[in-house]
Biopython code that builds the backbone (N, CA, C, O; Angstrom):
import numpy as np
from Bio.PDB.StructureBuilder import StructureBuilder

atoms = [
    (1, "MET", "N", (0.835, -1.186, 0.000)),
    (1, "MET", "CA", (0.000, 0.000, 0.000)),
    (1, "MET", "C", (0.875, 1.243, 0.000)),
    (1, "MET", "O", (1.808, 1.342, 0.797)),
    (2, "THR", "N", (0.595, 2.165, -0.858)),
    (2, "THR", "CA", (1.349, 3.406, -0.930)),
    (2, "THR", "C", (0.762, 4.395, 0.067)),
    (2, "THR", "O", (-0.443, 4.647, 0.061)),
    (3, "THR", "N", (1.603, 4.949, 0.915)),
    (3, "THR", "CA", (1.144, 5.958, 1.848)),
    (3, "THR", "C", (1.496, 7.330, 1.310)),
    (3, "THR", "O", (2.346, 7.471, 0.431)),
    (4, "LEU", "N", (0.841, 8.323, 1.840)),
    (4, "LEU", "CA", (1.104, 9.683, 1.386)),
    (4, "LEU", "C", (2.525, 10.122, 1.729)),
    (4, "LEU", "O", (3.102, 10.957, 1.033)),
    (5, "ALA", "N", (3.085, 9.568, 2.790)),
    (5, "ALA", "CA", (4.403, 10.015, 3.237)),
    (5, "ALA", "C", (5.530, 9.584, 2.308)),
    (5, "ALA", "O", (6.588, 10.213, 2.310)),
    (6, "ASN", "N", (5.339, 8.526, 1.508)),
    (6, "ASN", "CA", (6.448, 8.066, 0.676)),
    (6, "ASN", "C", (6.217, 8.320, -0.807)),
    (6, "ASN", "O", (6.807, 7.642, -1.648)),
    (7, "THR", "N", (5.377, 9.278, -1.135)),
    (7, "THR", "CA", (5.159, 9.626, -2.528)),
    (7, "THR", "C", (6.112, 10.741, -2.933)),
    (7, "THR", "O", (6.619, 11.489, -2.097)),
    (8, "HIS", "N", (6.339, 10.829, -4.223)),
    (8, "HIS", "CA", (7.221, 11.878, -4.746)),
    (8, "HIS", "C", (6.454, 13.184, -4.866)),
    (8, "HIS", "O", (5.230, 13.196, -4.994)),
    (9, "LYS", "N", (7.191, 14.273, -4.825)),
    (9, "LYS", "CA", (6.560, 15.587, -4.953)),
    (9, "LYS", "C", (6.368, 15.918, -6.425)),
    (9, "LYS", "O", (7.133, 15.479, -7.284)),
    (10, "LYS", "N", (5.346, 16.689, -6.693)),
    (10, "LYS", "CA", (5.036, 17.098, -8.053)),
    (10, "LYS", "C", (4.607, 18.564, -8.016)),
    (10, "LYS", "O", (3.827, 18.969, -7.153)),
    (11, "ALA", "N", (5.114, 19.340, -8.942)),
    (11, "ALA", "CA", (4.766, 20.755, -9.011)),
    (11, "ALA", "C", (3.301, 20.910, -9.412)),
    (11, "ALA", "O", (2.777, 20.147, -10.224)),
    (12, "THR", "N", (2.659, 21.909, -8.828)),
    (12, "THR", "CA", (1.261, 22.198, -9.155)),
    (12, "THR", "C", (1.015, 23.691, -9.022)),
    (12, "THR", "O", (1.810, 24.409, -8.416)),
    (13, "ASN", "N", (-0.049, 24.137, -9.572)),
    (13, "ASN", "CA", (-0.431, 25.547, -9.450)),
    (13, "ASN", "C", (-1.648, 25.646, -8.538)),
    (13, "ASN", "O", (-2.606, 24.885, -8.671)),
    (14, "ILE", "N", (-1.591, 26.598, -7.608)),
    (14, "ILE", "CA", (-2.743, 26.867, -6.759)),
    (14, "ILE", "C", (-2.983, 28.364, -6.737)),
    (14, "ILE", "O", (-2.080, 29.158, -6.999)),
    (15, "THR", "N", (-4.189, 28.729, -6.427)),
    (15, "THR", "CA", (-4.541, 30.140, -6.323)),
    (15, "THR", "C", (-4.805, 30.458, -4.862)),
    (15, "THR", "O", (-5.612, 29.797, -4.209)),
    (16, "LEU", "N", (-4.121, 31.474, -4.355)),
    (16, "LEU", "CA", (-4.251, 31.882, -2.963)),
    (16, "LEU", "C", (-4.667, 33.342, -2.893)),
    (16, "LEU", "O", (-4.407, 34.126, -3.806)),
    (17, "SER", "N", (-5.309, 33.685, -1.807)),
    (17, "SER", "CA", (-5.657, 35.091, -1.585)),
    (17, "SER", "C", (-4.382, 35.899, -1.449)),
    (17, "SER", "O", (-3.450, 35.493, -0.754)),
    (18, "SER", "N", (-4.342, 37.048, -2.116)),
    (18, "SER", "CA", (-3.105, 37.843, -2.147)),
    (18, "SER", "C", (-2.693, 38.332, -0.771)),
    (18, "SER", "O", (-1.498, 38.427, -0.489)),
    (19, "ASP", "N", (-3.649, 38.646, 0.093)),
    (19, "ASP", "CA", (-3.281, 39.146, 1.421)),
    (19, "ASP", "C", (-2.589, 38.074, 2.253)),
    (19, "ASP", "O", (-1.599, 38.363, 2.925)),
    (20, "ILE", "N", (-3.083, 36.858, 2.220)),
    (20, "ILE", "CA", (-2.458, 35.809, 3.010)),
    (20, "ILE", "C", (-1.133, 35.378, 2.391)),
    (20, "ILE", "O", (-0.206, 35.009, 3.112)),
    (21, "LEU", "N", (-1.034, 35.420, 1.080)),
    (21, "LEU", "CA", (0.218, 35.100, 0.407)),
    (21, "LEU", "C", (1.306, 36.103, 0.807)),
    (21, "LEU", "O", (2.439, 35.713, 1.093)),
    (22, "THR", "N", (0.961, 37.381, 0.826)),
    (22, "THR", "CA", (1.904, 38.427, 1.215)),
    (22, "THR", "C", (2.356, 38.240, 2.660)),
    (22, "THR", "O", (3.546, 38.323, 2.962)),
    (23, "GLU", "N", (1.405, 37.987, 3.541)),
    (23, "GLU", "CA", (1.750, 37.822, 4.952)),
    (23, "GLU", "C", (2.565, 36.549, 5.184)),
    (23, "GLU", "O", (3.490, 36.534, 5.995)),
    (24, "THR", "N", (2.220, 35.507, 4.479)),
    (24, "THR", "CA", (2.962, 34.252, 4.596)),
    (24, "THR", "C", (4.421, 34.450, 4.207)),
    (24, "THR", "O", (5.327, 34.008, 4.913)),
    (25, "LYS", "N", (4.634, 35.109, 3.092)),
    (25, "LYS", "CA", (6.001, 35.372, 2.637)),
    (25, "LYS", "C", (6.742, 36.257, 3.626)),
    (25, "LYS", "O", (7.915, 36.024, 3.917)),
    (26, "ALA", "N", (6.051, 37.284, 4.149)),
    (26, "ALA", "CA", (6.686, 38.203, 5.101)),
    (26, "ALA", "C", (7.104, 37.476, 6.382)),
    (26, "ALA", "O", (8.099, 37.846, 7.005)),
    (27, "LEU", "N", (6.360, 36.460, 6.773)),
    (27, "LEU", "CA", (6.673, 35.714, 7.982)),
    (27, "LEU", "C", (7.651, 34.572, 7.737)),
    (27, "LEU", "O", (8.045, 33.871, 8.669)),
    (28, "GLY", "N", (8.038, 34.390, 6.487)),
    (28, "GLY", "CA", (9.000, 33.347, 6.149)),
    (28, "GLY", "C", (8.424, 31.934, 6.224)),
    (28, "GLY", "O", (9.163, 30.972, 6.434)),
    (29, "ILE", "N", (7.134, 31.811, 6.058)),
    (29, "ILE", "CA", (6.486, 30.499, 6.099)),
    (29, "ILE", "C", (6.658, 29.825, 4.742)),
    (29, "ILE", "O", (6.416, 30.437, 3.701)),
    (30, "ASN", "N", (7.074, 28.572, 4.761)),
    (30, "ASN", "CA", (7.239, 27.808, 3.534)),
    (30, "ASN", "C", (5.846, 27.394, 3.051)),
    (30, "ASN", "O", (5.192, 26.550, 3.663)),
    (31, "ILE", "N", (5.410, 27.992, 1.961)),
    (31, "ILE", "CA", (4.058, 27.776, 1.457)),
    (31, "ILE", "C", (3.857, 26.335, 1.002)),
    (31, "ILE", "O", (2.850, 25.712, 1.337)),
    (32, "SER", "N", (4.792, 25.816, 0.254)),
    (32, "SER", "CA", (4.660, 24.438, -0.238)),
    (32, "SER", "C", (4.590, 23.441, 0.908)),
    (32, "SER", "O", (3.735, 22.556, 0.913)),
    (33, "GLN", "N", (5.477, 23.581, 1.869)),
    (33, "GLN", "CA", (5.506, 22.667, 3.007)),
    (33, "GLN", "C", (4.220, 22.792, 3.830)),
    (33, "GLN", "O", (3.657, 21.787, 4.264)),
    (34, "SER", "N", (3.765, 24.013, 4.039)),
    (34, "SER", "CA", (2.554, 24.228, 4.820)),
    (34, "SER", "C", (1.324, 23.652, 4.124)),
    (34, "SER", "O", (0.479, 23.028, 4.766)),
    (35, "CYS", "N", (1.226, 23.858, 2.827)),
    (35, "CYS", "CA", (0.106, 23.296, 2.060)),
    (35, "CYS", "C", (0.158, 21.775, 2.086)),
    (35, "CYS", "O", (-0.871, 21.119, 2.249)),
    (36, "ASP", "N", (1.343, 21.217, 1.926)),
    (36, "ASP", "CA", (1.512, 19.764, 1.938)),
    (36, "ASP", "C", (1.062, 19.188, 3.279)),
    (36, "ASP", "O", (0.329, 18.200, 3.316)),
    (37, "GLN", "N", (1.497, 19.797, 4.370)),
    (37, "GLN", "CA", (1.124, 19.315, 5.705)),
    (37, "GLN", "C", (-0.379, 19.435, 5.936)),
    (37, "GLN", "O", (-1.004, 18.514, 6.461)),
    (38, "LEU", "N", (-0.953, 20.555, 5.549)),
    (38, "LEU", "CA", (-2.390, 20.745, 5.739)),
    (38, "LEU", "C", (-3.193, 19.753, 4.905)),
    (38, "LEU", "O", (-4.166, 19.176, 5.392)),
    (39, "LEU", "N", (-2.794, 19.553, 3.658)),
    (39, "LEU", "CA", (-3.501, 18.603, 2.803)),
    (39, "LEU", "C", (-3.374, 17.179, 3.333)),
    (39, "LEU", "O", (-4.333, 16.411, 3.259)),
    (40, "ARG", "N", (-2.216, 16.816, 3.864)),
    (40, "ARG", "CA", (-2.052, 15.490, 4.472)),
    (40, "ARG", "C", (-3.037, 15.312, 5.625)),
    (40, "ARG", "O", (-3.678, 14.269, 5.751)),
    (41, "GLU", "N", (-3.149, 16.337, 6.458)),
    (41, "GLU", "CA", (-4.075, 16.279, 7.596)),
    (41, "GLU", "C", (-5.524, 16.191, 7.112)),
    (41, "GLU", "O", (-6.315, 15.419, 7.653)),
    (42, "LEU", "N", (-5.867, 16.975, 6.102)),
    (42, "LEU", "CA", (-7.225, 16.931, 5.562)),
    (42, "LEU", "C", (-7.554, 15.564, 4.972)),
    (42, "LEU", "O", (-8.651, 15.042, 5.172)),
    (43, "VAL", "N", (-6.593, 14.985, 4.240)),
    (43, "VAL", "CA", (-6.799, 13.653, 3.651)),
    (43, "VAL", "C", (-6.953, 12.621, 4.755)),
    (43, "VAL", "O", (-7.849, 11.779, 4.688)),
    (44, "ARG", "N", (-6.096, 12.670, 5.771)),
    (44, "ARG", "CA", (-6.184, 11.722, 6.884)),
    (44, "ARG", "C", (-7.536, 11.826, 7.580)),
    (44, "ARG", "O", (-8.163, 10.810, 7.878)),
    (45, "ASN", "N", (-7.984, 13.044, 7.837)),
    (45, "ASN", "CA", (-9.274, 13.252, 8.492)),
    (45, "ASN", "C", (-10.431, 12.754, 7.626)),
    (45, "ASN", "O", (-11.378, 12.154, 8.136)),
    (46, "GLU", "N", (-10.353, 13.001, 6.331)),
    (46, "GLU", "CA", (-11.421, 12.556, 5.433)),
    (46, "GLU", "C", (-11.444, 11.042, 5.315)),
    (46, "GLU", "O", (-12.518, 10.442, 5.286)),
    (47, "ARG", "N", (-10.276, 10.413, 5.246)),
    (47, "ARG", "CA", (-10.220, 8.945, 5.215)),
    (47, "ARG", "C", (-10.832, 8.366, 6.490)),
    (47, "ARG", "O", (-11.595, 7.401, 6.439)),
    (48, "GLU", "N", (-10.490, 8.962, 7.630)),
    (48, "GLU", "CA", (-11.041, 8.491, 8.898)),
    (48, "GLU", "C", (-12.555, 8.669, 8.928)),
    (48, "GLU", "O", (-13.279, 7.767, 9.350)),
    (49, "ARG", "N", (-13.035, 9.821, 8.485)),
    (49, "ARG", "CA", (-14.473, 10.083, 8.467)),
    (49, "ARG", "C", (-15.195, 9.063, 7.597)),
    (49, "ARG", "O", (-16.234, 8.529, 7.984)),
    (50, "ARG", "N", (-14.635, 8.796, 6.416)),
    (50, "ARG", "CA", (-15.261, 7.831, 5.502)),
    (50, "ARG", "C", (-15.209, 6.415, 6.064)),
    (50, "ARG", "O", (-16.164, 5.653, 5.916)),
    (51, "TRP", "N", (-14.092, 6.058, 6.711)),
    (51, "TRP", "CA", (-13.996, 4.724, 7.305)),
    (51, "TRP", "C", (-15.064, 4.550, 8.373)),
    (51, "TRP", "O", (-15.756, 3.533, 8.417)),
    (52, "LEU", "N", (-15.190, 5.561, 9.238)),
    (52, "LEU", "CA", (-16.208, 5.495, 10.286)),
    (52, "LEU", "C", (-17.608, 5.418, 9.689)),
    (52, "LEU", "O", (-18.454, 4.672, 10.183)),
    (53, "GLN", "N", (-17.851, 6.176, 8.642)),
    (53, "GLN", "CA", (-19.153, 6.154, 7.977)),
    (53, "GLN", "C", (-19.414, 4.786, 7.349)),
    (53, "GLN", "O", (-20.508, 4.237, 7.485)),
    (54, "ASN", "N", (-18.416, 4.238, 6.666)),
    (54, "ASN", "CA", (-18.576, 2.945, 5.999)),
    (54, "ASN", "C", (-18.732, 1.790, 6.981)),
    (54, "ASN", "O", (-19.321, 0.763, 6.646)),
    (55, "ASN", "N", (-18.209, 1.954, 8.184)),
    (55, "ASN", "CA", (-18.247, 0.886, 9.177)),
    (55, "ASN", "C", (-19.190, 1.187, 10.342)),
    (55, "ASN", "O", (-19.139, 0.509, 11.368)),
    (56, "ALA", "N", (-20.037, 2.183, 10.194)),
    (56, "ALA", "CA", (-20.921, 2.604, 11.278)),
    (56, "ALA", "C", (-21.842, 1.485, 11.750)),
    (56, "ALA", "O", (-22.067, 1.337, 12.952)),
    (57, "ASP", "N", (-22.375, 0.699, 10.827)),
    (57, "ASP", "CA", (-23.277, -0.382, 11.219)),
    (57, "ASP", "C", (-22.543, -1.433, 12.051)),
    (57, "ASP", "O", (-23.051, -1.882, 13.079)),
    (58, "PHE", "N", (-21.358, -1.819, 11.609)),
    (58, "PHE", "CA", (-20.574, -2.794, 12.363)),
    (58, "PHE", "C", (-20.210, -2.259, 13.740)),
    (58, "PHE", "O", (-20.326, -2.974, 14.735)),
    (59, "ILE", "N", (-19.773, -1.013, 13.805)),
    (59, "ILE", "CA", (-19.376, -0.411, 15.076)),
    (59, "ILE", "C", (-20.560, -0.381, 16.038)),
    (59, "ILE", "O", (-20.417, -0.711, 17.216)),
    (60, "ALA", "N", (-21.728, 0.014, 15.534)),
    (60, "ALA", "CA", (-22.922, 0.066, 16.375)),
    (60, "ALA", "C", (-23.299, -1.330, 16.862)),
    (60, "ALA", "O", (-23.654, -1.509, 18.026)),
    (61, "ALA", "N", (-23.220, -2.326, 15.966)),
    (61, "ALA", "CA", (-23.558, -3.698, 16.350)),
    (61, "ALA", "C", (-22.571, -4.227, 17.393)),
    (61, "ALA", "O", (-22.974, -4.858, 18.370)),
    (62, "TYR", "N", (-21.296, -3.972, 17.186)),
    (62, "TYR", "CA", (-20.283, -4.428, 18.148)),
    (62, "TYR", "C", (-20.482, -3.747, 19.501)),
    (62, "TYR", "O", (-20.414, -4.397, 20.545)),
    (63, "ASN", "N", (-20.726, -2.447, 19.479)),
    (63, "ASN", "CA", (-20.953, -1.728, 20.731)),
    (63, "ASN", "C", (-22.175, -2.274, 21.463)),
    (63, "ASN", "O", (-22.179, -2.337, 22.693)),
    (64, "GLN", "N", (-23.202, -2.665, 20.731)),
    (64, "GLN", "CA", (-24.391, -3.229, 21.350)),
    (64, "GLN", "C", (-24.081, -4.588, 21.984)),
    (64, "GLN", "O", (-24.552, -4.893, 23.080)),
    (65, "ILE", "N", (-23.283, -5.398, 21.282)),
    (65, "ILE", "CA", (-22.877, -6.694, 21.840)),
    (65, "ILE", "C", (-22.091, -6.495, 23.130)),
    (65, "ILE", "O", (-22.326, -7.193, 24.116)),
    (66, "VAL", "N", (-21.162, -5.549, 23.127)),
    (66, "VAL", "CA", (-20.365, -5.277, 24.326)),
    (66, "VAL", "C", (-21.257, -4.775, 25.449)),
    (66, "VAL", "O", (-21.069, -5.150, 26.606)),
    (67, "ALA", "N", (-22.231, -3.927, 25.118)),
    (67, "ALA", "CA", (-23.142, -3.419, 26.136)),
    (67, "ALA", "C", (-23.990, -4.549, 26.725)),
    (67, "ALA", "O", (-24.248, -4.576, 27.929)),
    (68, "ASP", "N", (-24.416, -5.471, 25.880)),
    (68, "ASP", "CA", (-25.266, -6.578, 26.332)),
    (68, "ASP", "C", (-24.483, -7.676, 27.049)),
    (68, "ASP", "O", (-24.940, -8.210, 28.060)),
    (69, "GLU", "N", (-23.295, -8.013, 26.520)),
    (69, "GLU", "CA", (-22.565, -9.191, 26.990)),
    (69, "GLU", "C", (-21.260, -8.871, 27.708)),
    (69, "GLU", "O", (-20.660, -9.760, 28.313)),
    (70, "GLY", "N", (-20.812, -7.630, 27.655)),
    (70, "GLY", "CA", (-19.526, -7.266, 28.224)),
    (70, "GLY", "C", (-18.407, -7.533, 27.227)),
    (70, "GLY", "O", (-18.646, -8.019, 26.121)),
    (71, "LEU", "N", (-17.204, -7.214, 27.625)),
    (71, "LEU", "CA", (-16.046, -7.413, 26.752)),
    (71, "LEU", "C", (-15.686, -8.889, 26.660)),
    (71, "LEU", "O", (-15.840, -9.634, 27.628)),
    (72, "PRO", "N", (-15.203, -9.312, 25.487)),
    (72, "PRO", "CA", (-14.742, -10.690, 25.380)),
    (72, "PRO", "C", (-13.620, -10.958, 26.393)),
    (72, "PRO", "O", (-12.754, -10.111, 26.609)),
    (73, "LEU", "N", (-13.646, -12.113, 26.994)),
    (73, "LEU", "CA", (-12.646, -12.531, 27.979)),
    (73, "LEU", "C", (-12.597, -11.627, 29.211)),
    (73, "LEU", "O", (-11.618, -11.638, 29.957)),
    (74, "ASP", "N", (-13.645, -10.855, 29.417)),
    (74, "ASP", "CA", (-13.671, -9.938, 30.569)),
    (74, "ASP", "C", (-13.524, -10.693, 31.877)),
    (74, "ASP", "O", (-12.935, -10.177, 32.827)),
    (75, "SER", "N", (-14.055, -11.911, 31.938)),
    (75, "SER", "CA", (-13.971, -12.700, 33.180)),
    (75, "SER", "C", (-12.541, -13.177, 33.467)),
    (75, "SER", "O", (-12.229, -13.564, 34.593)),
    (76, "SER", "N", (-11.681, -13.148, 32.453)),
    (76, "SER", "CA", (-10.293, -13.606, 32.628)),
    (76, "SER", "C", (-9.348, -12.476, 33.033)),
    (76, "SER", "O", (-8.174, -12.715, 33.313)),
    (77, "ARG", "N", (-9.855, -11.263, 33.063)),
    (77, "ARG", "CA", (-8.986, -10.125, 33.396)),
    (77, "ARG", "C", (-8.641, -10.144, 34.873)),
    (77, "ARG", "O", (-9.499, -10.441, 35.705)),
    (78, "TRP", "N", (-7.408, -9.834, 35.208)),
    (78, "TRP", "CA", (-6.981, -9.790, 36.590)),
    (78, "TRP", "C", (-6.768, -8.347, 37.069)),
    (78, "TRP", "O", (-6.406, -8.136, 38.226)),
    (79, "PHE", "N", (-6.982, -7.375, 36.219)),
    (79, "PHE", "CA", (-6.792, -5.970, 36.615)),
    (79, "PHE", "C", (-8.086, -5.218, 36.556)),
    (79, "PHE", "O", (-8.120, -4.025, 36.855)),
]
sb = StructureBuilder()
sb.init_structure("model")
sb.init_model(0)
sb.init_chain("A")
sb.init_seg("    ")
for serial, (resi, resn, name, xyz) in enumerate(atoms, 1):
    if name == "N":
        sb.init_residue(resn, " ", resi, " ")
    sb.init_atom(name, np.array(xyz, "f"), 0.0, 1.0, " ", f" {name:<3s}", serial, name[0])
structure = sb.get_structure()
């Protein structure tokens, strides 16, 4: 499986608001690095959201089983 962290970089064009672009440059913020980090976080969050959505029925069913029957092997726990 290819992860986002081990992919190669590719040049792209984006459009940014001129005021934030000016301030970003004045503060010495690396625009490419910042965009890359933010997009990675957005992708991770969206993947998580979709996974939870796609597995919501299973999660609800499992939670109901745990609520009704307790955790598996709960009687074997010593702590």
